[in-house]
N, C-alpha and C positions, 0 to 999 in steps of 0.2 A: 214362276220359279224364283224370281228375284226376291219376292216377298218371303218365300220359304227360307231362302239363304239368310236373309236379314234376321228372320225370327230365330233361326238356329244360332246365328252369331250372338244375338242378344241373350239368348238362353245360356250360351257358353260363358259369356261374361258374368252373368249372374251366378252361374255354377262355380266359376273360379273365385269370385268374391266370397261366395258362401263357404268355400272350402279353404280360404286363406288361413294359414297357420296362426293360431292365437299369438298376439304380441308382435305381429308384423305390420300392424296399422301404424303408419308413419305419423310422428308428431314433428312440429317445427321447433328446432332448438332455439331457445331464447336465453341469451347470456345472463339476463337478470334473474331468471327463475330456475335455470338448470345448468349444471356443469358436468362434464365428463369426469370419470374417476380413473386414475392411473395407478399401476402397481408401484410406481416410483416417480418422484418429481424430477429426478436426475438420473440419466443413464451414464454410469461410470465404467470406464475401461481402465482398470488399475494395473494392467500388465506393463512392465518396463521392458521395452524391446531392445535387444542388443544388436539386432539385424532386422532386415525387412520382414514384417509379419503382420498378421491380421487377427482380430478377435471379434466375437459376436455377442451381443447382449439382447435379451428379450424384454419387451415392454408389453404389459397387458392393459387393454383399454376396456373399461367396464361401462355398460349402460344399465343403470339402476332403475330406469323408468319402467312404467307398465306398458309402454308402447315402443315400437322401433324408432330409432333416431337416425338422421342422416347428417354426416359430417361433410360439409361442402368441399373442404380442402384439407389435406394433410401435407404440409410442405416441409422439406428439409432445408434448413439454413446452415450451410456448411462452414467449415473452418477455412483458414487462409490457403491451405493446399488441397482442399476438396477431399479430405481423408475419409469423411463419413459417407455411408450409403444406407438406404433403408428399403425394407420390403414389408408391405402391409397385406397380410393375409394372402401371401403368394404373389402379390403384384409389386414388382420392383419399380423404383423411380424416385425422383426428387419432388414430384408433385402428383399426388393421388387425389382424384376428385370423386365426389358423390359416394362416400363409403357408408353403408347402412349397417347398423348394429341392432339386431332384434331385441325385443324387450327382455330384460334380465339376463342378457347374454354378454359376450365379450369377444374381442378380436385380438390377434397377436400382431405386434410390430417388431420386426427383427432389425436391429441397428448393427452395422458392421463398421469397423475402422481398420484402415491399413496404414501402418506406420513404417517409415524409413528413417531411423534415427541418424543416419549419415547425411540427410538433407540439411541444408542451411537453416538456421533458426527463423529466417524470414518465411520459409515454407513450412517448416515443422517446428514451431516454438515449443518451449518446455511444457506448457499446458495448452492443449488444443481445445478450443471451445466451439460449440455449435448449438443448434436447438431444432426442435421439431414443433411446428406451429399447427394447431388445430383450429380451423376457422369455420364459423357457422353464423347465421344471422344474429346479430346482437352480441356475439361472444367471440373471444379469442383466448385460447389456452396454450401454454408452452411447456415443453419438457426439455430440460437442459441436457447437453451432451458434453462430456469431458473425457480427455484422454491424455496420457503422457506422450510427449512428442520426441523426447531425446533420451539417450542413455545417460541417466544421471541418478544421483542419490536423492530420493524424494522423502521429505520429512513432514509428517510420518510416512510410513510405507503405503498408506491408503489415503484416499481423498479426505480432507479434513477441514474444508472451508467453514469458518465460523466456529471451529473447535480449537482445543488446546492440546499440543503435543508436549508432554512433560519430559524433559531430559534430566535424568537423575543417574548418578553413578551406582546407586543401589549397593553400596558397600564394597563393590569390586575394586574400584580404584578411586582416587580423588580427582582424576582428570580424564576427560575424553578428548581425543584429538581427531579432528576431521581432516585427515591427510590423504584421502582418496583423490587421485588426479581428476576424476570426474567431478563436475560441479554438483553443488548441493542446492536443492530447490525446496524452499519452505512454503508449505501450502496450509495456511491457517496461522496459528500462533505458536511460536516456540518459546516455552517457559523453561528456564535453566534453574534447577533447584538442587541444593546439596551436592554441587558438582562444579568443576571448572571446565568450561568448553574452550579448548585450545584450537585456534585457527592458524596453522603454520603458513609460511610463505607460499604465495601462489594460489591459495584457496579462493574459490569463486562461489559466492552465495547469491542466489536469485530468489527473491521473495515475491510470491504471487499474492498481490493484494486484490481488493474488490469489496463490494458492499456485502455485508453479512448481517444477520439478525439473530438476536438472542433475547433472553428475558431477564429482568432485574429480580431482586429478592421478593418483590410483590407479585411476580408473574406477569408484569407488563412488558410487552415487546418493545425493543428499541433497536435501531439500525446504526451500524458503525462501520468504519473502514477496516477490513480484515488485513492480516498480514503484518505481524511485527515480532520482534525478538524482545522477550521480557526476561530480564535477569533478576530473579527473586532475591530476598535478603540473604539466603544461604548459598546463592549461586555466584559464579564468577565468569567473566568473559575475558580471555587472554588472546588478543590479536597480535600476531608476530610476523608481519610481512617484512620485506626488504625493499630497497630502492628499485632493484630490477624486477622483483616479483612481489608487488604489493598484494594485500588481501582485498578483494573486491566484494562489496555488499550493495546490491541494487535490486530494482524491480526485474521481473522476468520477461518484460516486453523488450526484445532486442531488435525489432524491425527498425529500419532507419527513421521512420516517422515518429517512433517512440523513444529514440535514443536519448533525448534530452527532456523527456516529458516528466514534469514534477508530479508528486502526489500519487505515485503508483502503489506505494505500500505505506504502512503506518510509521515505522521507524524503530529505533532501539531505545528501550527504556531500562534504566539502571536503578536498582534499589539496594545495592550492596557495596561493600568496600573491596578494594584490591583489583579493580578492573583496569586493563591496560589495552591501549590501541597504539600500535607501532606500524607505520607505513600501511595505513588503511585508506581505502577510497569508499565513501558512503554517499550514495546518490539516488536521486529520483524518488525520494520518500516525502512524507508529509513533514515529519521532524527527523533530522539526522540522528542526533543523540539527545535524549532527555534524561538528565540526572535528577532523580527524585530526592526527597528529603533524606539527609544523612548518607546519600550515596557518595562514592569516591572513585575517581578515575585518573589515570595518567595517560595523556594523549600526546603522541609525538609523530612528526612527519606524516600527518593525516590530512586528507582532503574531504570536505563535506560540502556538497554542492547540488544544485538543481532540486531544491526542496520547495514545497508549496507553503511551508511554515518556517519556523526558525531552523537554522542549521544546527546550532548547539544551544539547548535550553537547560536551565538548571534552577532549582529552588532549594535553598538551605542545604547545599551540597558542597563538596570539596573537589576541585579539579586543578590539576597541574598540567599545562599544555605548552608545547614548544614546537616551533617550525611547522605550524599548521596553516592551512589555507581554507577559508570558508567564503564561498561566493555563490551568486545566483540563488539567494534565499529569499523567497517571497515574503517571509517574515523577517525578523532580524537575523543577521549572521550569528550574533551572540545575544542571547536573551537570558538575563538573570533576574529572578524574583525572590523575595523573602530571604535575602542575604546569603551568607555562606562564606567560604574561604576559597580564593582563586588566585592562580598565578599563570600568566600568559607571557611567553618570551618568544620573540622572533615570529610572530603570527601576523597573518594578513586577513582582515575582515573587509571584503569588498562587496558592496551591494549596489550594483549598477542596474538601472532600468526598473527598479521597484520603489514603491512608496515608503516602505518600512525603512527605518534607520538601520545602519550596520550594527550599532551597539546600543543595547537598552539595559540599564542597570537600575535595580530597585532593592530596597531593604524591607519591603512590605509585601503583603498579599491581601487582596480584597476578597470578601465573601459575598458580595452582592454587586449589582450593576452600578450602584451609586457610590460604592466603597464607603458606606456608612459604618460597616463593621470590617475591621481589618486586624492583622497581627503584624508585628515587627520582629525581625531578627537581624542582628548585626551583619553588615557586609564589609568584608575585608578583601580587597582585590588589588593586585599589582600587575600592570601591563608594561612590559619593557621592550624597546627596540621593535615595535610593531607598527603596522599601518592600518588605519581605520579610514576608509574612503568609500565613495559612492557617487550617485548622481544627484543627491540632495545638497543643499547648502549646509544643512546640519545632519551629521551622521552619528551623533552621540545624543542619547536621551538619558537624563539622570533624574531619578525620583527618590528623594529622601523623605520617608514617611514621618520623620521626626521634625522636619522643617528646620534642620540645622541645630536643634536644641540638645541633641545627644551625640556628641562627636564620636564616642566609642561605637555607635551604631552605624557610622558612615565613614569608613576609612578607605579612600581611593587614592591610588598612586600610579600615575602614568609617567614613565621615564624614557626619554629619548624616543618619542613616538611621532609619527606623522598622522595628523588628524584633520578633520574638516568640520568646523563649527562656525556658526554666525549668531543665530538667535539665542543660542545657549549662553552667549556672553552678555546679552541684554538683561539688565536687572528686572525689567518688566515682563520679559518673555521667558527667557531661560532661567534666569535667577542665579547665574554663576559668572559675574563679571570678573572675578579673580581666578577663573579656571586655570589660566596659564601660570599663575603664581602658586596657588594652593594645591592643585591637583596634577596638572600636566606640566612638568618642568624638569629639564628643558624639552620642549616639543616644537614641532613645526606645524603651522596651520596652512594647509594648502587651499588653493582656489581652483576654479574650473580651467584656468589657463595654465596651470602647472601640470605638466605631464608626469604621470606616476608609473603606469604600467605600459607594456609594449602594445597590447591590443585587447581590451576587455571585450570587444564584440566577438572576438575569436577565442575568448576564455584564456588568453595568454597573459598571465599575471607576473611574468618576468619584469623586472624593473626596466623602464624606458631608458635609453642611453642618455636622455636629457633630464632625467628625474633628479630632483633635489636630494 
């Protein structure tokens, strides 16, 4: 009897194998030779919730092989507040294992997000990000998840990472004012053209930066840091804050651990005349403001800080600034190349804890690493009643590409300033032994024992009670 049962069992197995539906024979996924195909590389929830709400998106996963494939794990990697959920072919959960897709077939993944815009930014940031991971032997693929977490103005109105949002008045008016009490979140690149963008008092702008990829004119891919404000030659930026209600422009990561994190977004680039910044705070970028060739700006009562590069950079530009504070800049607080015309009054350039000097001035620009090819443009700069300080013995770097042979190309005037220099005065090292006679007069040269600010460790740049 046992032999008969065994024979029947074997026959049944053979029959089942013989009747297996074509395309269900499993192959082992090998990341080197096979990849899954998705209906999208990013699942985007572009709904801006004004109250608690949910939205669902569908992802289709394709198996283009001639045999069935097994995905060992499909894992949901959630955002900070656990807002995302997923369901794979009717099975809910954050980790789904051993999912089989028949040959030439597909399965559905349902992604859901629940947003409460009234939650704090630490739980529901402006841009909530997560991912879904697909794991198999030798391979790992990911699909990104993105959603709006707050009730804000998102520029543009749909996700735009790596793209450009062109702001133009379109002949309707010469100026657009961002006067909504809700914050503005820039996702991608904001380009201002044929228009003036007015930012009134109290405006808050958060820029979502990150790594993006595009192609050059030859079709070659290159990677760059996304998220910046670009003022084109026919555009204008007019920032009009007040002492009590400054205009804030910073990255969109507001959790405590990112509050002072530099390099979150690219920065502001100016290519036009007539730009104004009054009572603005610009922080946590790569470059605070970069004034390109022939650009012009008036900057007053403005703070630029926590940058991974220069605070204020300019080349062949025109800038008039007063009562400004630039500090915590991993590059120079002020970096000027290729000359231009500049006036700084009652400004503080403080670069403590960084290797870069606070002030770097040059009338030339190099076109190769060895500077064998360069151009020169006259530099005219006046700095009055200002403080240039930091944690180095020298906080001023001067580079005259003419070697002192063309006085009209090198016109520097520091008047009633507090500076910190040492090697700059050495004829063999800095080359400016007459700095305090020819350039900085009258000025005070401070040392490390001379207190200047109340507490730079706490970013308190009020003058110390014992400062000179």
